PDB file as gemmi writes it, atoms N, CA and C in Angstrom:
CRYST1    1.000    1.000    1.000  90.00  90.00  90.00 P 1                      
ATOM      1  N   MET A   1      18.201  28.009  30.214  1.00  0.00           N  
ATOM      2  CA  MET A   1      17.887  29.302  31.427  1.00  0.00           C  
ATOM      3  C   MET A   1      19.247  29.608  32.363  1.00  0.00           C  
ATOM      4  N   PHE A   2      20.041  28.661  32.537  1.00  0.00           N  
ATOM      5  CA  PHE A   2      21.166  29.170  33.786  1.00  0.00           C  
ATOM      6  C   PHE A   2      22.214  29.096  32.634  1.00  0.00           C  
ATOM      7  N   GLY A   3      22.357  29.344  31.084  1.00  0.00           N  
ATOM      8  CA  GLY A   3      23.526  29.531  30.787  1.00  0.00           C  
ATOM      9  C   GLY A   3      24.637  30.161  31.226  1.00  0.00           C  
ATOM     10  N   SER A   4      24.302  31.279  32.087  1.00  0.00           N  
ATOM     11  CA  SER A   4      25.074  32.043  32.470  1.00  0.00           C  
ATOM     12  C   SER A   4      25.558  31.576  34.598  1.00  0.00           C  
ATOM     13  N   GLY A   5      24.320  30.854  34.500  1.00  0.00           N  
ATOM     14  CA  GLY A   5      24.220  30.383  36.016  1.00  0.00           C  
ATOM     15  C   GLY A   5      23.124  31.184  36.624  1.00  0.00           C  
ATOM     16  N   TYR A   6      23.069  32.129  36.083  1.00  0.00           N  
ATOM     17  CA  TYR A   6      21.963  33.173  36.711  1.00  0.00           C  
ATOM     18  C   TYR A   6      20.746  33.157  36.465  1.00  0.00           C  
ATOM     19  N   MET A   7      19.450  33.411  36.687  1.00  0.00           N  
ATOM     20  CA  MET A   7      18.044  33.538  35.767  1.00  0.00           C  
ATOM     21  C   MET A   7      17.477  34.380  36.700  1.00  0.00           C  
ATOM     22  N   PRO A   8      16.546  35.207  35.747  1.00  0.00           N  
ATOM     23  CA  PRO A   8      15.819  36.518  36.515  1.00  0.00           C  
ATOM     24  C   PRO A   8      15.211  36.048  37.954  1.00  0.00           C  
ATOM     25  N   THR A   9      15.096  36.841  39.004  1.00  0.00           N  
ATOM     26  CA  THR A   9      14.288  36.075  40.283  1.00  0.00           C  
ATOM     27  C   THR A   9      12.873  35.897  39.897  1.00  0.00           C  
ATOM     28  N   LYS A  10      12.338  36.887  38.917  1.00  0.00           N  
ATOM     29  CA  LYS A  10      10.849  36.783  38.801  1.00  0.00           C  
ATOM     30  C   LYS A  10      10.659  35.238  38.114  1.00  0.00           C  
ATOM     31  N   HIS A  11      11.641  34.614  38.084  1.00  0.00           N  
ATOM     32  CA  HIS A  11      11.493  33.198  36.970  1.00  0.00           C  
ATOM     33  C   HIS A  11      10.972  32.182  37.877  1.00  0.00           C  
ATOM     34  N   LEU A  12      11.453  32.633  39.660  1.00  0.00           N  
ATOM     35  CA  LEU A  12      12.167  31.349  40.034  1.00  0.00           C  
ATOM     36  C   LEU A  12      10.849  30.747  40.742  1.00  0.00           C  
ATOM     37  N   LYS A  13       9.490  31.169  40.805  1.00  0.00           N  
ATOM     38  CA  LYS A  13       8.194  30.439  41.364  1.00  0.00           C  
ATOM     39  C   LYS A  13       7.631  29.870  39.952  1.00  0.00           C  
ATOM     40  N   VAL A  14       8.347  30.030  38.540  1.00  0.00           N  
ATOM     41  CA  VAL A  14       8.091  29.063  37.544  1.00  0.00           C  
ATOM     42  C   VAL A  14       9.056  27.858  37.644  1.00  0.00           C  
ATOM     43  N   PHE A  15       9.944  28.510  37.455  1.00  0.00           N  
ATOM     44  CA  PHE A  15      11.092  27.195  37.725  1.00  0.00           C  
ATOM     45  C   PHE A  15      10.701  26.070  38.815  1.00  0.00           C  
ATOM     46  N   LEU A  16      10.863  26.400  40.515  1.00  0.00           N  
ATOM     47  CA  LEU A  16      10.387  25.863  41.204  1.00  0.00           C  
ATOM     48  C   LEU A  16       9.162  24.929  41.086  1.00  0.00           C  
ATOM     49  N   ARG A  17       8.218  25.014  40.309  1.00  0.00           N  
ATOM     50  CA  ARG A  17       6.999  24.508  39.873  1.00  0.00           C  
ATOM     51  C   ARG A  17       7.333  23.406  38.646  1.00  0.00           C  
ATOM     52  N   GLN A  18       8.892  23.858  38.219  1.00  0.00           N  
ATOM     53  CA  GLN A  18       8.885  22.595  37.491  1.00  0.00           C  
ATOM     54  C   GLN A  18       9.807  21.578  38.045  1.00  0.00           C  
ATOM     55  N   VAL A  19      10.402  22.029  39.199  1.00  0.00           N  
ATOM     56  CA  VAL A  19      11.286  20.707  39.600  1.00  0.00           C  
ATOM     57  C   VAL A  19      10.733  19.893  40.293  1.00  0.00           C  
ATOM     58  N   PRO A  20      10.940  18.497  39.983  1.00  0.00           N  
ATOM     59  CA  PRO A  20      10.043  17.398  40.832  1.00  0.00           C  
ATOM     60  C   PRO A  20      10.398  17.608  42.539  1.00  0.00           C  
ATOM     61  N   SER A  21       9.559  16.749  43.057  1.00  0.00           N  
ATOM     62  CA  SER A  21       9.405  16.458  44.214  1.00  0.00           C  
ATOM     63  C   SER A  21      10.718  15.381  44.441  1.00  0.00           C  
ATOM     64  N   PRO A  22      11.454  15.507  45.974  1.00  0.00           N  
ATOM     65  CA  PRO A  22      10.817  16.415  46.798  1.00  0.00           C  
ATOM     66  C   PRO A  22      11.938  17.810  46.551  1.00  0.00           C  
ATOM     67  N   LEU A  23      12.562  17.817  46.117  1.00  0.00           N  
ATOM     68  CA  LEU A  23      13.365  19.296  46.076  1.00  0.00           C  
ATOM     69  C   LEU A  23      12.433  20.844  45.429  1.00  0.00           C  
ATOM     70  N   GLY A  24      11.347  20.108  44.460  1.00  0.00           N  
ATOM     71  CA  GLY A  24      10.727  21.267  43.972  1.00  0.00           C  
ATOM     72  C   GLY A  24       9.274  21.188  43.980  1.00  0.00           C  
ATOM     73  N   TYR A  25       8.351  21.598  43.812  1.00  0.00           N  
ATOM     74  CA  TYR A  25       6.999  21.633  43.753  1.00  0.00           C  
ATOM     75  C   TYR A  25       6.073  21.441  42.573  1.00  0.00           C  
ATOM     76  N   GLU A  26       7.052  20.872  41.891  1.00  0.00           N  
ATOM     77  CA  GLU A  26       6.037  20.106  40.463  1.00  0.00           C  
ATOM     78  C   GLU A  26       4.993  19.404  40.617  1.00  0.00           C  
ATOM     79  N   ASP A  27       4.281  18.697  41.639  1.00  0.00           N  
ATOM     80  CA  ASP A  27       3.199  18.013  41.956  1.00  0.00           C  
ATOM     81  C   ASP A  27       2.415  18.463  42.752  1.00  0.00           C  
ATOM     82  N   ALA A  28       3.086  19.422  43.442  1.00  0.00           N  
ATOM     83  CA  ALA A  28       2.353  20.113  44.639  1.00  0.00           C  
ATOM     84  C   ALA A  28       1.167  21.201  44.299  1.00  0.00           C  
ATOM     85  N   VAL A  29       0.086  21.188  44.922  1.00  0.00           N  
ATOM     86  CA  VAL A  29      -0.731  22.012  44.706  1.00  0.00           C  
ATOM     87  C   VAL A  29      -0.384  22.870  45.915  1.00  0.00           C  
ATOM     88  N   ILE A  30       0.010  24.136  45.402  1.00  0.00           N  
ATOM     89  CA  ILE A  30       0.211  25.098  46.201  1.00  0.00           C  
ATOM     90  C   ILE A  30       0.249  26.739  45.452  1.00  0.00           C  
ATOM     91  N   ASN A  31      -0.909  27.964  46.358  1.00  0.00           N  
ATOM     92  CA  ASN A  31      -0.623  28.912  45.661  1.00  0.00           C  
ATOM     93  C   ASN A  31       0.526  29.933  45.700  1.00  0.00           C  
ATOM     94  N   ASP A  32       0.656  31.040  44.630  1.00  0.00           N  
ATOM     95  CA  ASP A  32       1.733  31.807  44.663  1.00  0.00           C  
ATOM     96  C   ASP A  32       2.067  32.688  46.151  1.00  0.00           C  
ATOM     97  N   LEU A  33       1.268  32.713  46.675  1.00  0.00           N  
ATOM     98  CA  LEU A  33       1.609  33.428  48.018  1.00  0.00           C  
ATOM     99  C   LEU A  33       2.445  32.719  48.925  1.00  0.00           C  
ATOM    100  N   ALA A  34       1.859  31.281  49.077  1.00  0.00           N  
ATOM    101  CA  ALA A  34       2.596  30.406  49.940  1.00  0.00           C  
ATOM    102  C   ALA A  34       3.929  29.929  49.505  1.00  0.00           C  
ATOM    103  N   LEU A  35       3.657  29.699  48.135  1.00  0.00           N  
ATOM    104  CA  LEU A  35       5.200  29.841  47.206  1.00  0.00           C  
ATOM    105  C   LEU A  35       6.156  30.594  47.407  1.00  0.00           C  
ATOM    106  N   GLY A  36       5.575  31.891  47.633  1.00  0.00           N  
ATOM    107  CA  GLY A  36       6.530  32.789  48.015  1.00  0.00           C  
ATOM    108  C   GLY A  36       6.774  33.114  49.074  1.00  0.00           C  
ATOM    109  N   LYS A  37       6.108  32.611  50.172  1.00  0.00           N  
ATOM    110  CA  LYS A  37       6.614  32.618  51.372  1.00  0.00           C  
ATOM    111  C   LYS A  37       7.138  31.350  51.713  1.00  0.00           C  
ATOM    112  N   LEU A  38       7.672  30.659  50.706  1.00  0.00           N  
ATOM    113  CA  LEU A  38       8.392  29.539  51.222  1.00  0.00           C  
ATOM    114  C   LEU A  38       9.868  29.759  50.477  1.00  0.00           C  
ATOM    115  N   ILE A  39       9.751  30.412  48.945  1.00  0.00           N  
ATOM    116  CA  ILE A  39      11.052  31.226  48.372  1.00  0.00           C  
ATOM    117  C   ILE A  39      12.121  32.013  49.465  1.00  0.00           C  
ATOM    118  N   ASP A  40      11.148  32.659  50.024  1.00  0.00           N  
ATOM    119  CA  ASP A  40      12.156  33.597  51.324  1.00  0.00           C  
ATOM    120  C   ASP A  40      11.960  33.292  52.179  1.00  0.00           C  
ATOM    121  N   ALA A  41      11.457  31.787  52.812  1.00  0.00           N  
ATOM    122  CA  ALA A  41      12.280  31.330  53.742  1.00  0.00           C  
ATOM    123  C   ALA A  41      13.551  30.663  53.443  1.00  0.00           C  
ATOM    124  N   LEU A  42      13.842  30.272  52.064  1.00  0.00           N  
ATOM    125  CA  LEU A  42      14.838  29.602  51.405  1.00  0.00           C  
ATOM    126  C   LEU A  42      15.755  30.605  51.761  1.00  0.00           C  
ATOM    127  N   ASN A  43      16.083  31.909  51.955  1.00  0.00           N  
ATOM    128  CA  ASN A  43      17.202  32.768  51.966  1.00  0.00           C  
ATOM    129  C   ASN A  43      18.054  32.633  50.640  1.00  0.00           C  
ATOM    130  N   ILE A  44      17.359  32.664  49.853  1.00  0.00           N  
ATOM    131  CA  ILE A  44      18.284  32.723  48.494  1.00  0.00           C  
ATOM    132  C   ILE A  44      18.480  33.920  48.546  1.00  0.00           C  
ATOM    133  N   PRO A  45      19.956  34.575  47.901  1.00  0.00           N  
ATOM    134  CA  PRO A  45      20.306  35.777  47.840  1.00  0.00           C  
ATOM    135  C   PRO A  45      20.341  36.262  46.575  1.00  0.00           C  
ATOM    136  N   ASP A  46      19.772  37.530  46.329  1.00  0.00           N  
ATOM    137  CA  ASP A  46      18.943  38.224  44.903  1.00  0.00           C  
ATOM    138  C   ASP A  46      20.527  39.313  44.648  1.00  0.00           C  
ATOM    139  N   TYR A  47      20.404  39.008  43.695  1.00  0.00           N  
ATOM    140  CA  TYR A  47      21.721  39.847  42.511  1.00  0.00           C  
ATOM    141  C   TYR A  47      21.134  40.845  41.668  1.00  0.00           C  
ATOM    142  N   GLU A  48      20.608  41.957  42.101  1.00  0.00           N  
ATOM    143  CA  GLU A  48      20.016  43.032  41.495  1.00  0.00           C  
ATOM    144  C   GLU A  48      19.181  42.200  40.486  1.00  0.00           C  
ATOM    145  N   GLY A  49      17.959  41.462  41.165  1.00  0.00           N  
ATOM    146  CA  GLY A  49      16.911  40.851  40.406  1.00  0.00           C  
ATOM    147  C   GLY A  49      17.070  39.183  39.407  1.00  0.00           C  
ATOM    148  N   GLN A  50      18.626  39.053  39.992  1.00  0.00           N  
ATOM    149  CA  GLN A  50      19.111  37.700  39.745  1.00  0.00           C  
ATOM    150  C   GLN A  50      19.157  37.165  40.851  1.00  0.00           C  
ATOM    151  N   VAL A  51      19.208  35.083  40.497  1.00  0.00           N  
ATOM    152  CA  VAL A  51      19.474  34.493  41.229  1.00  0.00           C  
ATOM    153  C   VAL A  51      20.591  33.437  40.570  1.00  0.00           C  
ATOM    154  N   TYR A  52      21.429  33.308  41.560  1.00  0.00           N  
ATOM    155  CA  TYR A  52      22.610  32.182  41.254  1.00  0.00           C  
ATOM    156  C   TYR A  52      22.140  30.908  41.288  1.00  0.00           C  
ATOM    157  N   PHE A  53      22.117  29.766  40.352  1.00  0.00           N  
ATOM    158  CA  PHE A  53      22.040  28.227  40.473  1.00  0.00           C  
ATOM    159  C   PHE A  53      22.104  27.562  41.972  1.00  0.00           C  
ATOM    160  N   PRO A  54      23.389  27.802  41.792  1.00  0.00           N  
ATOM    161  CA  PRO A  54      23.692  26.875  43.023  1.00  0.00           C  
ATOM    162  C   PRO A  54      23.016  27.182  44.405  1.00  0.00           C  
ATOM    163  N   GLU A  55      22.775  28.606  44.122  1.00  0.00           N  
ATOM    164  CA  GLU A  55      22.665  29.085  45.540  1.00  0.00           C  
ATOM    165  C   GLU A  55      21.136  28.958  45.450  1.00  0.00           C  
ATOM    166  N   VAL A  56      20.049  28.751  44.505  1.00  0.00           N  
ATOM    167  CA  VAL A  56      18.814  28.205  44.634  1.00  0.00           C  
ATOM    168  C   VAL A  56      18.727  26.894  45.022  1.00  0.00           C  
ATOM    169  N   MET A  57      19.909  25.845  44.583  1.00  0.00           N  
ATOM    170  CA  MET A  57      19.585  24.447  44.944  1.00  0.00           C  
ATOM    171  C   MET A  57      20.009  24.265  45.994  1.00  0.00           C  
ATOM    172  N   TRP A  58      20.857  24.822  46.818  1.00  0.00           N  
ATOM    173  CA  TRP A  58      21.681  24.112  47.899  1.00  0.00           C  
ATOM    174  C   TRP A  58      20.673  24.176  48.886  1.00  0.00           C  
ATOM    175  N   PRO A  59      19.743  25.502  49.096  1.00  0.00           N  
ATOM    176  CA  PRO A  59      18.678  25.959  49.961  1.00  0.00           C  
ATOM    177  C   PRO A  59      17.726  24.507  49.955  1.00  0.00           C  
ATOM    178  N   LEU A  60      17.459  24.569  48.699  1.00  0.00           N  
ATOM    179  CA  LEU A  60      16.491  23.071  48.443  1.00  0.00           C  
ATOM    180  C   LEU A  60      16.368  22.428  48.959  1.00  0.00           C  
ATOM    181  N   PHE A  61      17.932  21.936  48.315  1.00  0.00           N  
ATOM    182  CA  PHE A  61      18.773  20.219  48.939  1.00  0.00           C  
ATOM    183  C   PHE A  61      18.737  20.756  50.683  1.00  0.00           C  
ATOM    184  N   HIS A  62      19.229  21.593  50.768  1.00  0.00           N  
ATOM    185  CA  HIS A  62      19.548  21.567  52.718  1.00  0.00           C  
ATOM    186  C   HIS A  62      18.154  21.333  53.177  1.00  0.00           C  
ATOM    187  N   ALA A  63      17.186  22.122  52.830  1.00  0.00           N  
ATOM    188  CA  ALA A  63      15.782  21.762  53.199  1.00  0.00           C  
ATOM    189  C   ALA A  63      15.233  21.017  53.642  1.00  0.00           C  
ATOM    190  N   LEU A  64      15.771  19.824  52.413  1.00  0.00           N  
ATOM    191  CA  LEU A  64      14.876  18.399  52.298  1.00  0.00           C  
ATOM    192  C   LEU A  64      15.692  17.512  53.436  1.00  0.00           C  
ATOM    193  N   ILE A  65      17.290  17.965  53.418  1.00  0.00           N  
ATOM    194  CA  ILE A  65      17.897  16.764  54.140  1.00  0.00           C  
ATOM    195  C   ILE A  65      18.170  17.093  55.778  1.00  0.00           C  
ATOM    196  N   GLY A  66      17.628  18.444  55.763  1.00  0.00           N  
ATOM    197  CA  GLY A  66      17.815  19.227  57.347  1.00  0.00           C  
ATOM    198  C   GLY A  66      19.169  19.658  57.870  1.00  0.00           C  
ATOM    199  N   ASN A  67      19.915  19.964  58.800  1.00  0.00           N  
ATOM    200  CA  ASN A  67      20.566  20.490  59.241  1.00  0.00           C  
ATOM    201  C   ASN A  67      22.580  19.839  58.444  1.00  0.00           C  
ATOM    202  N   SER A  68      22.684  20.110  57.973  1.00  0.00           N  
ATOM    203  CA  SER A  68      24.355  19.856  57.331  1.00  0.00           C  
ATOM    204  C   SER A  68      24.787  18.871  58.877  1.00  0.00           C  
ATOM    205  N   SER A  69      25.599  18.036  58.466  1.00  0.00           N  
ATOM    206  CA  SER A  69      26.378  16.917  59.295  1.00  0.00           C  
ATOM    207  C   SER A  69      27.973  17.554  59.040  1.00  0.00           C  
ATOM    208  N   GLU A  70      28.727  17.229  59.926  1.00  0.00           N  
ATOM    209  CA  GLU A  70      30.123  17.596  60.059  1.00  0.00           C  
ATOM    210  C   GLU A  70      30.653  16.818  58.896  1.00  0.00           C  
ATOM    211  N   LYS A  71      30.226  15.437  58.767  1.00  0.00           N  
ATOM    212  CA  LYS A  71      30.631  14.436  57.689  1.00  0.00           C  
ATOM    213  C   LYS A  71      30.635  14.845  56.398  1.00  0.00           C  
ATOM    214  N   LEU A  72      29.107  15.722  56.533  1.00  0.00           N  
ATOM    215  CA  LEU A  72      28.925  16.645  55.043  1.00  0.00           C  
ATOM    216  C   LEU A  72      29.966  17.553  54.669  1.00  0.00           C  
ATOM    217  N   ASP A  73      29.707  18.357  55.929  1.00  0.00           N  
ATOM    218  CA  ASP A  73      30.651  19.779  55.679  1.00  0.00           C  
ATOM    219  C   ASP A  73      32.127  19.092  55.290  1.00  0.00           C  
ATOM    220  N   GLN A  74      32.650  18.241  55.236  1.00  0.00           N  
ATOM    221  CA  GLN A  74      34.046  18.082  55.104  1.00  0.00           C  
ATOM    222  C   GLN A  74      34.282  16.804  53.961  1.00  0.00           C  
ATOM    223  N   HIS A  75      32.843  16.645  53.193  1.00  0.00           N  
ATOM    224  CA  HIS A  75      33.527  16.553  51.839  1.00  0.00           C  
ATOM    225  C   HIS A  75      33.761  16.648  50.971  1.00  0.00           C  
ATOM    226  N   LYS A  76      34.716  15.829  50.512  1.00  0.00           N  
ATOM    227  CA  LYS A  76      35.776  16.712  49.193  1.00  0.00           C  
ATOM    228  C   LYS A  76      34.969  17.607  48.405  1.00  0.00           C  
ATOM    229  N   TRP A  77      33.645  17.142  47.866  1.00  0.00           N  
ATOM    230  CA  TRP A  77      32.650  17.943  46.744  1.00  0.00           C  
ATOM    231  C   TRP A  77      32.362  19.062  47.521  1.00  0.00           C  
ATOM    232  N   ILE A  78      31.982  19.222  48.919  1.00  0.00           N  
ATOM    233  CA  ILE A  78      31.438  20.357  49.674  1.00  0.00           C  
ATOM    234  C   ILE A  78      32.267  21.245  49.915  1.00  0.00           C  
ATOM    235  N   ARG A  79      33.589  20.722  50.363  1.00  0.00           N  
ATOM    236  CA  ARG A  79      34.867  21.578  50.825  1.00  0.00           C  
ATOM    237  C   ARG A  79      35.176  22.227  49.553  1.00  0.00           C  
ATOM    238  N   SER A  80      35.057  21.617  48.254  1.00  0.00           N  
ATOM    239  CA  SER A  80      35.915  22.438  46.726  1.00  0.00           C  
ATOM    240  C   SER A  80      34.827  23.467  46.672  1.00  0.00           C  
ATOM    241  N   MET A  81      33.508  23.193  46.168  1.00  0.00           N  
ATOM    242  CA  MET A  81      32.325  24.086  46.617  1.00  0.00           C  
ATOM    243  C   MET A  81      32.213  25.372  47.276  1.00  0.00           C  
ATOM    244  N   LEU A  82      32.876  24.950  48.695  1.00  0.00           N  
ATOM    245  CA  LEU A  82      33.115  26.108  48.892  1.00  0.00           C  
ATOM    246  C   LEU A  82      34.362  26.981  49.303  1.00  0.00           C  
ATOM    247  N   LYS A  83      35.126  26.305  48.798  1.00  0.00           N  
ATOM    248  CA  LYS A  83      36.693  27.050  48.642  1.00  0.00           C  
ATOM    249  C   LYS A  83      36.032  28.265  47.277  1.00  0.00           C  
ATOM    250  N   THR A  84      35.420  27.795  46.114  1.00  0.00           N  
ATOM    251  CA  THR A  84      35.526  28.065  44.827  1.00  0.00           C  
ATOM    252  C   THR A  84      34.291  29.380  45.067  1.00  0.00           C  
ATOM    253  N   TYR A  85      33.407  29.191  46.265  1.00  0.00           N  
ATOM    254  CA  TYR A  85      32.328  30.569  46.196  1.00  0.00           C  
ATOM    255  C   TYR A  85      33.227  31.734  47.353  1.00  0.00           C  
ATOM    256  N   MET A  86      33.953  30.967  48.327  1.00  0.00           N  
ATOM    257  CA  MET A  86      35.192  32.148  49.001  1.00  0.00           C  
ATOM    258  C   MET A  86      35.726  33.246  48.280  1.00  0.00           C  
ATOM    259  N   ASN A  87      36.490  32.287  46.587  1.00  0.00           N  
ATOM    260  CA  ASN A  87      37.600  33.188  46.088  1.00  0.00           C  
ATOM    261  C   ASN A  87      36.629  34.057  45.101  1.00  0.00           C  
ATOM    262  N   LYS A  88      34.865  33.353  44.863  1.00  0.00           N  
ATOM    263  CA  LYS A  88      34.217  34.308  43.757  1.00  0.00           C  
ATOM    264  C   LYS A  88      34.028  35.169  44.390  1.00  0.00           C  
ATOM    265  N   PHE A  89      32.900  34.927  46.042  1.00  0.00           N  
ATOM    266  CA  PHE A  89      32.497  36.258  47.001  1.00  0.00           C  
ATOM    267  C   PHE A  89      33.475  36.084  47.725  1.00  0.00           C  
ATOM    268  N   GLN A  90      34.387  37.268  47.701  1.00  0.00           N  
ATOM    269  CA  GLN A  90      35.708  37.453  48.908  1.00  0.00           C  
ATOM    270  C   GLN A  90      34.840  38.114  49.949  1.00  0.00           C  
ATOM    271  N   SER A  91      33.796  38.636  49.891  1.00  0.00           N  
ATOM    272  CA  SER A  91      33.026  39.233  50.998  1.00  0.00           C  
ATOM    273  C   SER A  91      32.024  38.459  52.133  1.00  0.00           C  
ATOM    274  N   LEU A  92      32.101  37.103  51.930  1.00  0.00           N  
ATOM    275  CA  LEU A  92      31.882  36.133  52.819  1.00  0.00           C  
ATOM    276  C   LEU A  92      33.077  35.935  53.855  1.00  0.00           C  
ATOM    277  N   PRO A  93      32.251  35.437  55.131  1.00  0.00           N  
ATOM    278  CA  PRO A  93      33.103  35.620  56.412  1.00  0.00           C  
ATOM    279  C   PRO A  93      34.108  34.269  56.092  1.00  0.00           C  
ATOM    280  N   ARG A  94      34.903  34.174  56.793  1.00  0.00           N  
ATOM    281  CA  ARG A  94      35.731  33.347  56.792  1.00  0.00           C  
ATOM    282  C   ARG A  94      35.207  31.610  57.593  1.00  0.00           C  
ATOM    283  N   TYR A  95      34.303  31.619  58.428  1.00  0.00           N  
ATOM    284  CA  TYR A  95      33.606  30.654  58.711  1.00  0.00           C  
ATOM    285  C   TYR A  95      32.552  30.236  58.066  1.00  0.00           C  
ATOM    286  N   THR A  96      32.346  30.778  56.924  1.00  0.00           N  
ATOM    287  CA  THR A  96      31.267  30.051  56.033  1.00  0.00           C  
ATOM    288  C   THR A  96      31.473  28.606  56.062  1.00  0.00           C  
ATOM    289  N   ASN A  97      30.339  28.224  56.264  1.00  0.00           N  
ATOM    290  CA  ASN A  97      29.712  26.811  55.773  1.00  0.00           C  
ATOM    291  C   ASN A  97      28.659  26.155  55.432  1.00  0.00           C  
ATOM    292  N   LEU A  98      28.180  25.385  54.980  1.00  0.00           N  
ATOM    293  CA  LEU A  98      27.046  24.931  54.552  1.00  0.00           C  
ATOM    294  C   LEU A  98      25.717  25.575  54.595  1.00  0.00           C  
ATOM    295  N   ASP A  99      25.619  25.416  55.854  1.00  0.00           N  
ATOM    296  CA  ASP A  99      24.276  26.028  56.920  1.00  0.00           C  
ATOM    297  C   ASP A  99      24.442  27.657  56.529  1.00  0.00           C  
ATOM    298  N   THR A 100      25.703  28.212  56.615  1.00  0.00           N  
ATOM    299  CA  THR A 100      25.435  29.895  56.514  1.00  0.00           C  
ATOM    300  C   THR A 100      25.549  30.590  55.228  1.00  0.00           C  
ATOM    301  N   LEU A 101      26.070  29.504  54.176  1.00  0.00           N  
ATOM    302  CA  LEU A 101      25.352  29.626  52.440  1.00  0.00           C  
ATOM    303  C   LEU A 101      24.198  29.546  52.301  1.00  0.00           C  
ATOM    304  N   THR A 102      23.676  28.673  52.654  1.00  0.00           N  
ATOM    305  CA  THR A 102      22.242  28.290  52.761  1.00  0.00           C  
ATOM    306  C   THR A 102      21.417  29.021  53.587  1.00  0.00           C  
ATOM    307  N   GLY A 103      21.687  29.873  54.111  1.00  0.00           N  
ATOM    308  CA  GLY A 103      20.685  30.951  55.323  1.00  0.00           C  
ATOM    309  C   GLY A 103      20.273  30.170  56.222  1.00  0.00           C  
ATOM    310  N   ASN A 104      20.508  28.953  56.410  1.00  0.00           N  
ATOM    311  CA  ASN A 104      19.994  28.165  58.008  1.00  0.00           C  
ATOM    312  C   ASN A 104      20.857  28.873  59.668  1.00  0.00           C  
ATOM    313  N   ILE A 105      22.068  29.376  59.233  1.00  0.00           N  
ATOM    314  CA  ILE A 105      22.546  30.424  60.234  1.00  0.00           C  
ATOM    315  C   ILE A 105      22.729  31.747  59.767  1.00  0.00           C  
ATOM    316  N   TYR A 106      22.643  32.522  60.631  1.00  0.00           N  
ATOM    317  CA  TYR A 106      22.688  34.250  60.254  1.00  0.00           C  
ATOM    318  C   TYR A 106      23.965  34.421  61.195  1.00  0.00           C  
TER     319      TYR A 106                                                      
END                                                                             
């Protein structure tokens, strides 16, 4: 499904129903309308009908743990991931961090 790292946005609800909790909604009894509202709250960027896997998983992870901490923001893996994003998506602001990337701070 994520061979290119992207999947059709219309498959997002099905995908999230297959991801085990606590990140996904595999065991949850939730209707499509409520799941759609949860997806909207995650602020996952849509690229002409496609979503990018890391941009799906980070908001789920971030929603689970709450706001990021300075220690998490400074972790080598997080800094590497942010550097990769900054290079790939050069329109991102220079101050992009885990909170802004996942839509928790506008």
